[in-house]
Each structure stands twice: as structure tokens, then as C-alpha cells.
N, C-alpha and C positions, 0 to 999 in steps of 0.2 A: 503493500500500500504506500507510501509517501516519502519524499526527501528532496535532494537538490543537485543540479548539474548544469554546466554550460561550457562547451568547448568550441573553439574556432580553429580551423586548420587551413593550410594552403591548398590550392587546387593544382593537381598535376597537369603539366603541359608538355606536349612534344609536337614535332612537325609532321607534315604530310608524309605518307608512306608509299612505297612502291610495292613490288612483289615481296611477300612476307618471307623472312628467313625461317629455316626449319625450327629454330629454337632461339629464344631470347634469354638473357641473363636472369637470375633470380628464380622465383617459383613459377610454376605453370598450372593454371586451371584448365582442365580438359572438358570440352563440351561435345557430346555426341548427338548431333541433330537428328540422327536416324534412330535413336533409342528413346522412344516415348515411353513413359511409365504411368502417366495418368492424365486426365484432362486438366487444363487450366481452370482452377476454381478460385484463385486468389485466397487460398485457405488462411494465410497468416495476416490478411488485411482486416484486422478487427481491433477493437480497443475496449478496455474496461472504463466505464463512465465516459465513453467517447463523446456522447451528445448531451446537451443541456436544453432546457425549455427555450422557447422563442427562437428556434432554428439556429442554434449555436453548435458548431460553426455553420457557415452558410452552405447551402446545397452545392454551390459552384465549387467549393473546395472538396466535397465528398464524392460527387459523381465520377470524377476521373480515377478514383481509387478503387472502384468496384468492390466496395466493402462486403465482406462475407457475413460474419456473425459478431455482434456486439454483446457485451455484458452490461446491463443497466440495473439501477436500484428498483425496488418494487413500488407498486402504487402506494402512496402515502409515505414515501421515503422519509426516514428520520436521520440517516447517516450524514454527518458533517465532516466530509473529508478535508483534512488539514485545516479545520476550523472554518471552512466555507459553509454558507447556508446549505441546507438540504436541497438537492436538485437532481435532475436527470431521470425523474420518474418515468419508468418504462412506458406507461400508458400515455403520458403526455408527450414524450418524444417519438412515439410510434408513428405518427403521420410523417415526420421527417425521415425516419428510418425507412418507411415504406416508399417514400419518394425516391430514395437512392438505392433501393433494392436490397437493403440489409435486413438480416434476421436479428432477433434479440433473445438473449437468455436473461431471465429475471433472477437477480441475486436476493433471495428472501431475507437473510439476516440483516440486510441494510435497512430494515425497518427500525433498527436500533440506532440511536444517535452517535454512540461511541465506538471506537475501534482501539483495542480489542473490544468485542461486544460485551455488554454488561447484562448477564442473565438475570431475569426477575423471577420467573416461576414457570412451571409447565402450563398452568392455566393461562398465564399471560401469553406465552409463546403460541399455544394452540389457538387462542382467540385471535392473535395477529395473523396466523396462517389462514384461519377462516376468512378474515376480512380481506386479506390480499387476494385470495382465490376468488372470493365473491366479486370484488371490484374488477378482476380480470374477466370473469364470466359476463359481467354487465357491459363490458366494452366490446360490443358486437361488431364494431367497425375495425377492430384490430385483429389482423391475421398473421402478423410476423413474429409472434412469440414462439420461439423454438423449444424452450424448456424452462422448468423451474429449477434453479440451483438452490439446493436445500440448505447448505451452509458454506461458509468460506473459511478455509484454513483451520479446520477443527483440531488439527494437531497442536495449534497454539491458541485458539480462541474459544474452544468449547470448555465450559466450566464443569468439569467432571464432578467436583465436590458438590455442586448445587444441582446439576441436571442429570447426573448419572453417566453411565457409559455412552459414548457418542454413537456407537453402532446400534445400540438399543434405541437411542434418540432418533437416529436416521430412520429406522423402521417405523417408529411411532409417528414421525412427521409425514413420511410417505403415505402411510395408511390414512392419516387424517386428510391429506390432500385428495386422496382417492375417494373419500366419501362425497366430495363435491365435484371433482374434476378427474374423470377417468381417461381423458384424451391426451392432455398435454404431457409430453415426456418429462421425466425428472433427470437431473444432472448432478453428479457428484463423484467422489466425496469432496473434491476441492482441496486436497492436501497442498501444503505450501511447497512440497518437494516430493520427488519419487522415493518411496521406501517399500521394498517388496514385501517384507513381513507385515507391515501395517496394512498394505493394500490387500494382502491375502486374508487377513483377519476380517477386514471390512467386507470383501466380496463373499467370503464364506457365510457370514451372517446374512448378507443381502440375498444370497441364493437360497438359504434355508428358510427365509421369511418371505420369499417372493417379492422382494423389493430391490432387485438388481437395477442399478441406474440404466436408463435408456442411452444416456450419454455419459462417458467416463471423463472426469475432470481432475487434473492436478496442475501445479504451476512449475515453471522452469525459471527459477530465480536464484540459481546457485552461482551467479556471476560467471557462468560459462555455458556455452551452447554445446560443448563437446560430448555431453552425456545424453543428449536427446535421443539419438538412435538407439542406444543401449536401453534407455528407460522405456521407450515404446516397445522394443523387442521383448523386454522383461514382462511388460504388461500383457502382450499378446500370448506369451508362453503361460502366464499365470491364468489368464482367462480360459485358455484351452484346457489346462490341467484341471480346472474346476467345472468343466462341462458347460461353460457359459458361452452363448453365441457371441460372435464378434460385434462389439459396440463401436460407434464412432468415438474418436478421442478428440477432446477439446482442451487445448492448453490455454486457459483463459487469462493467464498472466505470464508474459515472458519479457526478459531483459531487465537488468538491475538499474539502479539510479544513474550510474555513470555509463550506461550502455544504451538506454532507450532513445536518447537523442543524438546518438553517434551513428551516422549512416553506415560506416564500415562495419561496426559491430552488428547492427541490425541486419545487414546483408548476410552475415554469417548465421544468425539465428534463423532467418527465413529459409536459407538454403537447407539447413538441417531439419527444420519442420516440414518442408516440402518433401525431402527425401524420405523422411520417416512415415509419410503418408497420413499425417493428422488431418482430421476433417475440418478443424478450425483452430485459430489461435489469436489471442488478443494481446496487444501491447499493454504492459503493466501500467497501472495508474500510480503516479508518484506526486503529482503537483496540482494542476488545475483541471477540473472536469470541463467538458464542452469544448475541448481543443483536439480531440483524437489523441490525447496524451502528448501534446507538444508538436503535432504536425501543422497546426494552424495558429497564427498569431493575429490579434486584432480582428478576429472572426472571419476574415476574408483573405489573409495573406499566407502563402506557404512558407514554411521553414525549410532548411536544407534537407531534413529527413523526409519531408513530404514528397520531394521529387523521386526518392527511391520507391515510395509506394505508388506514385503515379506511373513510373516505369513498370512496376509490377502490374498495375491496372491495365496498362497497354498490352500486356501479354495475352495471346489468344492461341487456340489450337491445343497443343499438348505440352505438358512439362516434359523436358528431356533430361537425360542423365548428365550430371556434372560430377567430375572426380577431382577433389582438391588434393594438394600434395600432402596434407596432414589434417587432423581433426581440429587444429588450432591454426590461426592465421588465415591466409588467402582462401576464400571460398566464394561460391556464387550459385545462383539458380538461373534456369534458362527455359525458354519455350521455343517451339517450332510451329508456325502457322502454315499448314500445308497448302492452303489456298493462295496465300501471297508468297509462299516459299521464303518466309522471313524468320530469322533467328534473333531472339532478344536474350541478352545475357546481362544480369545485374550481379556485381561482384565487389569485393573490397576486403577490408580488415588486414591489409598488408602494406608495407612501405617499400620504397626503392623501386627498382625496375623489375617488372614481372611480365608475364604474358598469358594470353588466353589462346588456346588451340581449339579450333572448331572443326570437327570431322563430320562426315556425312554430307558433304557439299559437292557441287559440280559447277563448271562453267566459270563465268566472270561475275564478281559480286561487288556491290558497293558496301563499304564498311564505314560506319559512323561511330565515333567514340566521344562520350561526354561524361562529365563528373558533377557531383554535388557536394558541397562542403558540410562539415559539422558546425552549424551556425548556432546551436543551442535552440531553446524554445521561444526566445523573445526576438530573434532577429530574422526578418523576412529575407527570403532568397527569391528574387523575381523570376529567375530562369536558371537552368543548369548551364555549365560552361562547356561549349563545344571544343574538344581537343583536336579532333581531326576528322576529315571526310576523305576517304581514299577509295581507289578501285584496286581490287586484288584479283589475280588469276589463280584459281584453285589448282593445287598440285597434289596428286595422289589423294584426292577427295578431301583435302583439308587446307586450312590457312592457319597461320600463327600470327597473332597481333601483339607486338610488344607494347607495354604501357610503362612509360618512363616516369620517374619521380612521383610514384604513388604516395599518397598520404594514407596512413592506416585508418584515420578517422573518416575519410571521405568514402563515398560509394561511386561506382562507375557503371556506365551503361554502354554496352556494345550492341549495335544493330548490324546484322548481316542480311542483305536482301539483294534481289536482282537489280541490275542497274536501271531497270524500268519500273522500280517499285512504286506502288500506289497506295492510297488510303484504304482502310478496311471497309469492305462492302458486305462480306458474309460474316454472320455472327452465329457461332455454333450454340445449339441449345445446351450442350453439356458444359459450356463456359459461362452460362447465364446463372442467375440466382434461382435456385430450384427449391420450391416449397412443397413438401409432402408428395414428392414424386421421386423417381430414381434415375440416376445416370447409368446408362447401359452401353455396351459396346457391340459393334457389328461391322464386319468388313464391307458391308454394302452402304453404310452410313457415311456421310461427309465427315472427313477427319476421323472416321472410325468410331464415332460416338453419337449417342442421341439420348433423349429423355423419354422414359416411359412411365407407366403406372400413374398417369395423371388422372386419378380416378375419383377424387372426392369433391363433394359440393354440399352446401347446406349448413356448414358449421365453421366459423372463422378459426377454430382451433385445428381443423383438419383439412380445410380447403386446399386443393391442389392447383398450383399455377407456376408459371415460369416468367421471370422478369429479365428482359434483355436491356442492358444499358448500352446504347449505341451512340456513336459520335459521327455526325454528318457535316459536310463542309458548308452547306448553305441551307437557308430556310426555303422550303418548297414542298410540293407533293412528290413523294417517292412511290414507285411501284415496289411493293413488298411481296416477295415470293417466299412462301413457307414450304420447306421440305417436311414431309410428314408420312406416317404410315397409319393405316386404318384396316385392321383385319377383321372387323365385325361383320362385313358383308352388307352393311347399310351405311348411309351417310351419317356422320357424326358432326357435332358442333362444339366449338369453344367460344368463349368471350374474348374480344379484343378491345383493349383500351390503352391509351398512351398519354403520358404526362398528366395523369389524373383526370383525363377527360371522359367523355361519355362512352358507354359500352356499345359495341356492335357485335355481330355474330359472324364467325368464319365457319364455312361448311367444308367438310372433308369427305369427298366421295371415297368409296372403298378402294383399297389398293389390293395387290395380289396376296397380302398377308401381313402379319406383324413382322417388322424388320424389313419390309419391302416398301421402298419409299417412292412417293410421287410428289407433285407440287400443286399448290393453288396460289393465286395472286390476288392482292387487293391494293388499295391506295391509302397511304397515310401522309398526313401533312405535318411535317416535323420542323422544329426551329433549328437554326444553326447551332452546332455544338452537341452537347449531351442531351439525350432523350431516353425515357424509360418506356419500353413497350411490354405490355403484359398479355400473355395468352393463358386462359384459365378454364379449367373445368368448373371450378367454384372460386368465388372471391366475394368480399363485401360489396354490396350494391349491384351484384350480378346474379340473375336468377338461376344460373347454372346451365352447363352445357348438356348435350345429349350424346349418348354413346361414348366411345373412347377413341382417342387418337394419340399417337406418339409424335414427338417433335424432333426434327433433325437439325434445322437451321433456319435463319431468316437471311434473305438476300435483299439489299436495298439498292435499287437502280434508278 
């Protein structure tokens, strides 16, 4: 939870490049553009107490980040983080989260004003639980609540002397929630760090009492990202040994006080969180809420670290394998968009002259390199610094790009694309914000992935829809082609709305079967820049679709 930091660093600069050397001095990050391991979901683009009431920060600062999942205080929040007034009530910020395509997890113990939390009594806690759940159930226009987080850091904040054993308390609280809400997932245990024995005891009790969390949560605040892979692996082994089905992992606090505003360190965390396959991860809260934890200053201005997350938000297609030279120091994460044949690499956490080797390429490519400094959380950075733009001839399927005079606190962005590269026009469904549906894979789908099981309507806790955050160059009407599959044998329908506007209906004639894709087209009037397009089986203010359809992509022409 809270403390202080601000670092400023120099920006690395070097001249234009010709044909790349086979190897540069220092360390090398290897990117295999041909080795996709999962769809781009911007899993680590989230924050604890990221939003505050009255649209703080501005939507314009959030849309480019393609936020995944946030953790916000409960309705009636009492928590006063760092002495600030209570704020960030999940139900009050829900409209803004909805406008930018973000899901929310509600942290229930933040109903208390103090941290560590001051336990009163079981009667008091269960009464608070009843009130929080009732308020959420009454908010029928809110559909982006992904889970109830039962407690936060019980290894340090649960008052065993007054409240009894935490595991028993977990069971009692989940059972109380289920008397009113049998639909919304529960998340936990929310430990401050990974501990195998502690997690085994928790999961054994949860299994035996039928209260296993739907989403498994712990924090990575050990002042190092090096253990993330081992921690996730240990959890998966433990889960399997106890006969518990695979749960999504949500690391809803990562990066310590002197790391969270340092782009180079953040690049290292995101790299390891992506490789570990977590479903979501949130920047830890240390200072001011309503700033995405230091990404935005003065409500509308980006800091240096914001640009790293903007580069992350620009990623599309599939995440591809990156291999760092070690578990500390230089690391990065990368994507490959098969439609544009574009590779994006974000990297850092190393000083001196190093290099990035990108394999799985062909032909001649344009290579752009830029950087963003560690500006702290109070200094705006209006744009990243372009270091070089060059043309490379690919040799033996690869190029090696040297990066001179790196600063360990800065982050760097490498874009490799055809010399005729263009703006994004195809938006894959599996890259979008997916609510109560499933990302699936198929060789017949665009980019190998699609979204299915878009099945639910009639309840804001379970409504199924997909939000596409799209960026277009000009305000005008666009022909929107939807790739879809419909194996029902009859025409199905979904609702279409964009930028919070009125609903219309899209009809999907039958295709040859599930996973066999066709297209339909409609017209949408979009404004220049970022827009959010929703396709829904069910959603607030929409009566509900008919039949079933799977979504492959949107194409805007």
C-alpha cells in the first residue's frame, strides 16, 4: 500500500543504422516473432485504486492503455489511503471504467477507514458484507464487476486474536456473500507475497468447504520480479496436486515504491507477468489514487511511465517469446500482429550498450526505436524520444538492433514493420476486452484466435459482451466488417453500440459450423482517435441478442 519515489534519468541516443551487425556489445534480448504463446490481452495494464470519482484521470489518458482489470474500493468506501479522503468507489467509477473497456475487482475490506484494517466484530463485518453486496445488486447498470476480493493481505492485516483463523473467516465470508449473490466470482486470498505452505493450507480449507476462489490473488512486492515465474509455477503445481481446476491468476499489486514509477523496472515486471501467463495484474498503489498509480499527472498529462503502457496498449495480435540473458537486468515483452506483419518490443532495466535480436522475419523492414525516461509521478512527458528510424535487410531470418547508452531506468520501444507499414484496421476479438465469454483458438480464425461462449443476457453480473477499443485516423463513417461464426443453423443477433450511444442489432446468418467463419458488414460513425465498440449478447440497456455467434475480428475500412 503507500510510500514515496521520484527518479529522473537521461535518454539514450544513437545515430541512424544501416545493415545490422550479427551481435552488439553488452547483453542481448532475443525476440522470436514466429513463436506466439498467447493473444495480446494487455494483462498487466491495470492498477489498484487507479480511478477516482468525477472521471479522474481523464478518459483520453486511459483509452490508449487498453486497461485490463482494475482493483477498486467497495461501495461506501471508508478507506483513507495515505490520509486522502475516501474515494474510488467501484460503483461510482464504473461508468468511466466501462467507457474505457476495463473490468473491476471490488476490494471489500476497504470499507474500513484504516490500513492495516481495524477489526470490530463478526456482526459488524457481516453487516458490511450484506450492505456492499446489496448496493452492488441494486446497481443494475453496472456490468464490469469481475469479482469480489474478500480480503487484502490477510497474512499481515487479519486480526486472528479478535476474528479467529483467516481460513475459517474466508469460508464464512464467502458463504455469506453467496446467500445474496451466487453469480459474481470471488477472488483471493490476496496474500502480500507467495508462500507455498500458506497457500496450501488456504486452498485445502477452501476445497473442503466448497469455497475455492474463482480467481486466485497474491501480490508481487518483494522488490524483485525474478521470482514471478517460479511463484506461478508453484501455484499451478499446488492447484493440480489438490485436484482443483485451473483458476485465472490475478497479481493485483506489483512493483515496490522505488520501482513502480521507473519504466525500466516496470518493463521487467510486465515481461515476467506476461511470460508467466497471468490473467491480470495491477500496478501497486503507493501514493495518490485516481492517477493509475502515477501514470497521469494533472488529470490529463502522461508521465514517463505512461508511455511504456501506451506502447503496451498499441500491441495487437499475439504475444511472442522473448528470452532475456538472465532473470535480472535486461528484459522485454513483445507482440506480433500478423495482419500488419508488425513486431513491437518494449524493453529496459539495463544500462550501457545492449541489443535486441528479432528472429522470424523476412525481406526488408523499417525499424523505429524510441525511449521514455523515468520522470517520476509529478513530471509530465509530452512524447517519447525518437532515437532512430532505419531500414534493415533481414539476414538469415533475423536482425540485431544495437541500443547504445541505455539508461537502466528508462524503457525502450522497438517497432519492426514492412517499409509500407500502415495504421491498424483489423482488430482481433481475442485482443479486445472480453466479459463473461472465452478466448479460443482455431487455425481457421484470423490470427489464430477468436471469442466464443458469448452466451449470457438478462443479468448485469453475467452479461456476455466484447469491447473493442479502436483508434481511427479521422472522424467519418466507416464500413465495419465483422468476422464471425454461427453454427446454430439459424440467424443469430447481437447488440451493437459504440461510444455509449444507442443500440442497434447485427444479424449473423448461419455459417458452415462453429469455428467456420464468415463476414457481415455495417456502418459506424466514429470520431477521430479512440472509440469503444461493443458487441453483446447481453448488456445494460440492451434487450438481449438471439441465438449464438462467435466473434473473430472487426475490420474498419
